[in-house]
C-alpha positions in Angstrom: 18.4 9.2 3.5 18.5 8.6 7.1 14.6 9.0 7.3 14.1 6.1 4.2 16.5 4.4 7.0 14.8 4.8 10.1 11.5 3.7 8.4 12.9 0.8 6.9 15.1 -0.4 9.8 11.2 0.0 11.2 9.6 -2.8 9.0 13.5 -4.4 8.8 13.2 -4.6 4.9 15.6 -2.0 2.7 15.4 1.3 2.2 15.2 1.7 -1.4 11.9 -0.4 -0.8 10.3 3.0 0.7 9.0 5.3 -1.2 7.7 8.7 0.4 4.3 10.3 -0.9 1.7 12.9 0.2 -0.1 10.4 3.1 -2.3 7.5 3.1 -4.7 8.4 0.2 -1.8 9.0 -2.7 0.0 5.9 -1.0 -3.0 3.5 -1.7 -3.5 5.4 -5.4 0.1 4.3 -6.3 -0.2 0.6 -4.9 -3.1 0.2 -6.4 -3.1 1.8 -9.8 0.9 1.5 -10.5 0.9 -2.6 -9.7 -2.8 -3.1 -11.7 -1.6 -0.7 -14.6 1.8 -2.7 -14.6 0.6 -5.9 -14.2 -2.5 -5.9 -16.6 -1.2 -8.6 -18.8 -0.8 -11.0 -15.7 -4.7 -10.6 -14.9 -7.5 -7.7 -14.5 -8.9 -9.3 -11.2 -8.6 -7.3 -8.1 -10.0 -7.8 -4.4 -10.6 -5.8 -1.8 -13.6 -5.9 1.0 -16.8 -3.4 0.8 -15.9 -1.7 3.9 -12.7 0.4 3.1 -11.5 3.8 2.9 -12.8 5.8 0.2 -8.9 6.0 -0.5 -9.1 2.6 -1.4 -12.8 2.2 -2.6 -13.1 5.1 -4.9 -9.4 3.9 -6.5 -11.4 0.5 -6.9 -14.0 2.3 -8.6 -11.7 4.3 -11.1 -10.0 0.5 -12.0 -13.4 -0.7 -13.0 -13.9 2.3 -15.4 -10.5 1.1 -16.6 -11.7 -2.2 -17.7 -10.8 -4.3 -14.2 -13.1 -6.7 -12.4 -12.8 -6.0 -8.3 -14.6 -8.4 -6.4 -15.5 -6.7 -2.9 -15.6 -8.9 0.2 -18.2 -8.9 3.1 -16.8 -8.9 6.6 -18.1 -11.1 9.2 -20.4 -10.2 12.6 -17.0 -8.9 13.9 -15.8 -7.3 11.4 -13.2 -8.3 10.0 -11.4 -8.6 7.2 -11.4 -4.7 7.7 -9.9 -2.6 9.9 -12.4 0.5 8.9 -14.4 -0.4 11.6 -11.6 -1.0 14.0 -10.7 -5.0 13.5 -7.3 -6.0 13.2 -7.2 -8.2 10.5 -5.1 -11.7 10.0 -2.4 -10.7 7.9 -0.1 -13.1 7.6 -3.0 -15.9 7.4 -4.3 -13.6 4.5 -1.0 -13.7 2.7 -0.6 -17.5 3.3 -3.9 -18.2 1.4 -3.4 -15.6 -1.3 -0.1 -17.3 -1.7 -1.0 -20.4 -1.7 -3.5 -20.0 -4.4 -1.5 -18.2 -6.8 2.6 -16.8 -5.4 1.8 -14.1 -8.0 -0.7 -12.3 -6.6 0.0 -9.1 -5.5 -0.9 -8.2 -1.5 -1.3 -4.3 -0.6 -1.8 -3.5 2.8 -3.4 -0.1 4.4 -1.7 0.0 6.9 -2.4 3.5 8.0 -4.3 3.0 11.0 -1.7 0.1 11.9 2.0 1.7 11.4 3.4 2.7 15.0 0.7 0.6 16.9 1.3 -2.9 15.9 4.9 -4.9 14.5 4.3 -5.0 11.3 7.7 -7.4 9.2 6.6 -6.9 5.4 9.3 -9.8 4.4 7.8 -12.2 7.0 4.0 -10.7 6.7 3.8 -11.9 3.3 3.1 -7.7 2.2 4.2 -6.8 -1.3 3.2 -3.1 -0.8 2.4 -1.2 2.4 0.5 2.4 2.9 1.2 4.9 6.0 0.2 8.1 6.6 2.6 10.4 9.1 0.2 12.3 10.4 -1.1 8.9 12.4 2.2 9.3 13.6 2.8 12.6 15.0 4.3 13.8 11.8 3.1 17.0 9.6 0.7 16.3 7.9 0.9 15.7 3.7 3.4 13.1 4.3 3.4 9.6 3.9 5.4 6.3 2.5 4.9 3.2 0.5 6.3 -0.3 0.8 6.9 -1.6 -2.5 8.8 -4.9 -1.8 11.6 -5.0 -4.4 10.7 -7.3 -7.5 7.2 -5.6 -7.5 6.4 -4.5 -11.2 4.6 -1.3 -10.8 4.2 2.2 -12.6 4.1 5.2 -11.2 1.3 7.8 -11.3 2.7 10.7 -11.4 4.9 11.7 -14.0 7.1 15.2 -14.6 10.5 15.2 -12.9 11.8 11.9 -12.5 12.5 11.9 -8.4 12.7 9.0 -6.4 14.4 6.9 -8.6 11.3 7.8 -11.4 8.7 6.2 -9.5 7.5 9.6 -7.8 7.8 12.8 -9.6 7.6 15.9 -7.3 9.8 17.5 -5.3 10.5 15.8 -2.0 8.7 16.7 1.0 11.9 16.8 2.9 10.8 18.3 6.2 8.3 16.6 6.3 9.9 13.1 5.8 12.3 13.8 8.4 
């Protein structure tokens, strides 16, 4: 609980909005697959960039195989829209553009390279889901978290023990989380 509170405090969010994972890849997979499956009645169109980390790109390919339509946005000469080439994206401006077009659209941010280096305020910046990997901030490998804004409709992708309010089955890596 203390670790969850400490993380929530850095983002100015509620503790219940933090889900511990095994790292960035699981966080990205849970965010993308979990929300796509839970919200498919609202639409099956996903948008990403053409230069994402494999944990995003391969997950999008999987979702395409499941019948989702994916649009891959190109980047400009500075590498914007992607952090994979070192560009820092204007997250708040992107969110405002998305939400203006359709306020119900969910906005996921892969913040694995940014968390701990930049001020991130999901509520203020319009971020619905945010992935983080512990080893990028000097935590042990094998731990991370996913911020899920309260009210976001999402399904678990790991089943079995019902841990973390049924959202992620499996024994939590308590020492890693701490």
